[in-house]
N, C-alpha and C positions, 0 to 999 in steps of 0.2 A: 614498520607498517606503513603503507603509502596513501597520503590524505589526497581523493579526489579531487581535479579540479573543475570537473564537469557539475550538472543539476541534477536533482531527481525533484520530479512532482509526483505526488501520489495522491490519486483522487478516489474519494470514498465510492463512487459508482451509483450513484441513485440513478444515472441518466442510462444505465446499461440494463437494460428489461429482456435481454436476450436469452439468459437461461436462471433458474433456483435450481442449484444442485441439490440442496437440501428437499425439495418438492420435488425433484424430477423432473421440471417443467421446463418447455421452451415457449417464449414469447415472442412477438416480434417486438426489433429494437424501436426505442424512441429516442433519440438522441437529441435532449434537450440541454445541456450542461452550457452551450456555447449562450444561452440567455443569461445564464450566470455568472460568466466572465472568467469562466475557468479556462476554457480552450483561448480565450485572449490573453491570460497570462501565460500560458504555453506560448504562445508567439512573441509576445513582449521579452518574455528570456532568450530568447533564441534570436531574436535580435531585429524582429518586423515581418509583416506580411509577404516581403520575398524569401523566406526562411523557406529550405529545403527540408520537407518533412516526409517521414515514411512511415506510414501504420501499420502494424504487424499483428495481423488475425489471427494466429496459431491457437490460442485460446479458445476462440469461437466453435461452438459447432456451427453457425450460419455466416461463415467468414464473408461471403460477397456480400450479403445482404450489410453487414455490420462495416465493411469495406466502402460501400456506396454512400452508408450515413455519415461516415466520417469526410468523406471527400464534400459530402453538401453541407454537412457542419462547419468545416474548416472555410470553405466558399462563401458562405453567409458572414463570416469576418474580414472577407478581402483576400484571402489566402488562394494561390493559384498553383504554386508549385507543390503539391502535394499530391504521393504516388500511394499504392498499398502493395503490401508483401503477402501474398497468402502463401504461407510455409506449412505446409500439413506434416511432415515428417523428416527426420534428420536428413534423408538425400537433398532434400529440398534447402538443405543449409550450404550445401557445398556449389550453388548455385554462383557462378562466375559475376553474374550481372549483380545479384544481391549484395555481395560484397563488395562490388564497387559503388552501389548505391550507398551504402551503409559508411564508405570510407570519405563520402561526399557530402552527405546529409547534415542537417543542423540539428534535426528533432528525431527521436526515434520515440512513438508511442504506441504502446501496448495494448491492445481491448481487453475487454474482459471477456469470462467463459470459464474455463478451467484451468487454474494455476498449475497443477500438477503437468500439464501438457506444454507447458513453457519450460519448465525445468527439464523435463524429460527428452524434451525436442532439441532445447537449445544447449544444453550442459556439456561441457568440454569441446564444441564445435569450433572452428574454424571462425565462423561467422560471429558467434556468441565473443569469441576473444576480440575479435576486431572492434565489437561495441564497447566491451570490456577497456581499451587500450585508449578508445576517443575518449571515453568517461573518466577515466583517471588522468588522460594527459591535456585535454582540450578544455578549456573552460568557457568555449562559448557552444559544446555540444550540453543538449537537453535528452534525458529518459525520462519520459512521463508516461504513466501506466494508471488504468481507471480498473476499478474492482479486483479479479484476480492479476491483473498486469500489476499492480500495485503490490498486492501481497506476495507477489514472488519476488519481489524488489530485495527483499532479505535474506540475509544465509541463512536464518531459522524460518521455516515457511509454514502455514497451515494449510494442510492440502483436504483436510475432511473433518468433519464433526458438526453434528446436529446441534443448533442451539438449544433445542428442548431437551436434550439428553447428555449436554456438557458438561454436567454436574458430576455422572459417572464416570470413574477410573476406566482410562482408556480409551474413551469416545472421541478425545479431541486427538486425530493423529497429527504428526509433526515429522516434515524432512526437509530436506536442503533446497534452498531458494536460488534464485540467480547472483545472489551474494553481493550487490550493487552497495548495501548498508550491513553492518557486524551490530551484533548484540541489541538487535530491536525485533519485534513481531508484528507484523500489519495484520489488521483484520477490517475488512471492507464492510459496507453494509451496517455500520455498528449498530446505531439508534434503530434503523427499522426492522431487521432482522432479530434483534434482542441476542447479541451477541457477545455480553459483555462476560457471561460466567465463560464463554468459550477463550475469551481471551485471557481471563483469569486463570484459567487450568494452562494454559498454554505457558503461561511467564511461571504460575507455580513450578512447572516441570522444568522450567528452564530459568533458572532467577538471576542469572546476568544478563537477561535481556529484559528492554524496555518494551512493554504493548504499547502499540500505537492504535489504536479505533478510529478509524476514516468513516465520519459521516458525511453526507453531502450538506445538511443545515451548517454546521459549523464551516466547513469549507467553503461554503457560497455566499457566506456572511464577510467572512475574510475578503472574498474577491471583489465584493459590491463595496464594502465599507473600509477605505484603507487605515481608518482609526481602529475599529475592530479588529481588523488584522494583527495593527501593532499591538492591540491590547492581548491578543491572544500569542502573540510571539513573546511578548516580556513573561507572559503566566505558564508558557510551553517552558521557556527557559528556568523559572525560578523551579518548577516539576523536575526539570532534569539535574537541577545543582542540587535540591535534596535529595533525589536518589543517588545520584552520584556520592554525596558525603555519608550517605548509609553503607554504601556498599563496598566503595573503593576501599576503606578501614575495615572492612567484614566486620561491620558491628551487629551482631544478632539480640534480638530483643528475646523475651521470656512472656508468654502469656499463661497465666494458671489456670484450669479449667472452670473455676468458681468465677472468673473473669471475663468470660467469653459472652457469656449470656445479656449483658450489659454494653459491653465494647464492641462486640461485633455491627451493633445496627449504626454506632456512633461511626465505626469505620467504613461502613458501606456508604451512608448519606455522603463522608467528607470524599471519598474515591468518585462517586458520582457526580459530585460539583467540580472536582478537578477534573475527571475525565471529560464532561459537558465544556469547559472552558477551553480545555487544552486538545484533547482528544488523546491525552497517555494515559494508559491503565498501569500507574506506578505507585504513584503515591495517595493515600497511604497504605496501600492493600497488599504491595508485595511484602513489606516490613511485617507487617500482621500475619499474613499467611505464612511467612518462613518462622515467625514467632509460635504459630501453633504446633511447630512441627510434624507437619502433616507426612 
C-alpha cells in the first residue's frame, strides 16, 4: 500500500447553498467560508497566495455561478492565480488543456453538488489518474473538497439517503468514490441536516470503515483558534487509536437484549460527545452496533 505524500482537506459544506438533494432544491450559492479561514488554510497548505488553484465544478448543477463565487472568494484573500474547470461529462476529461493544467497546479478544489457525478465522470479517466498520481507523489499538492467534493474523497461513498429515513434498511446507498482515502466514510452537513443516523447506517454496513461527519461549526472553530484545532486533533487521534485497538485484533463484544434498554442511551450520548469534538463517528457506536449482531 502506497502512502500519499499530498494533502487532503475535506470541508463540511455549510458554505455551499447551491443544492439540497434530499429536498430536491436548488438555491443560489453564497460562499462565505473565506470568512471562516478555511480557504486561507487551503492557500497556506499549498504555499501561499501565489499558488495555482484549479476549481472543478463538475458536481454542481449551477457550475458557472459556483465557479464565479469561488473566483471571488479566493480573490478576497489575495489569490490571483485561480481558474475553473467546467467538466460536465467524461468526454471533457480528455481535454489536453485540462490535463496540462492539472499537471502544473498546486491545488485542485472540488465544489459541492452531487458526489455521484464526480465518481461517474472522473472514475478511470486519464485526468483522474493524473490527479491521483500527483496526490500520491507530490508533497506540495493539495486536494480540497466541500460537501459532495469531500464525500467523494473516500473509497466508500454515500451517494443517496434521506436523513429522515436513514434508520430504515437499504435507505442509505453506498458506492465507490474517488478513493483518495481508504477505510473511511465522509458525510457532510453533518449536524445541520441531521445525518448522524445516516452515517451510523453506512458504518454499520461497512464496519471496517471509520465514519467522519463534517460539520462547519467544528471546522471553522479549528480554523479560527489554533489551540482549539490542536485539542480537536488530539481528540481525533485518541478516537482513531481506540477504534483501531478494537478492530485490528477483531475484538467482538456481545450485548444481551436485556441490556439494550439502559446501554443504548449511554452509548448514544457518548458517541454524540465524541463526534461533536472530533467529527468521527466510530467510538463507541461501531463496537456497540456490532455487538448487537444486527
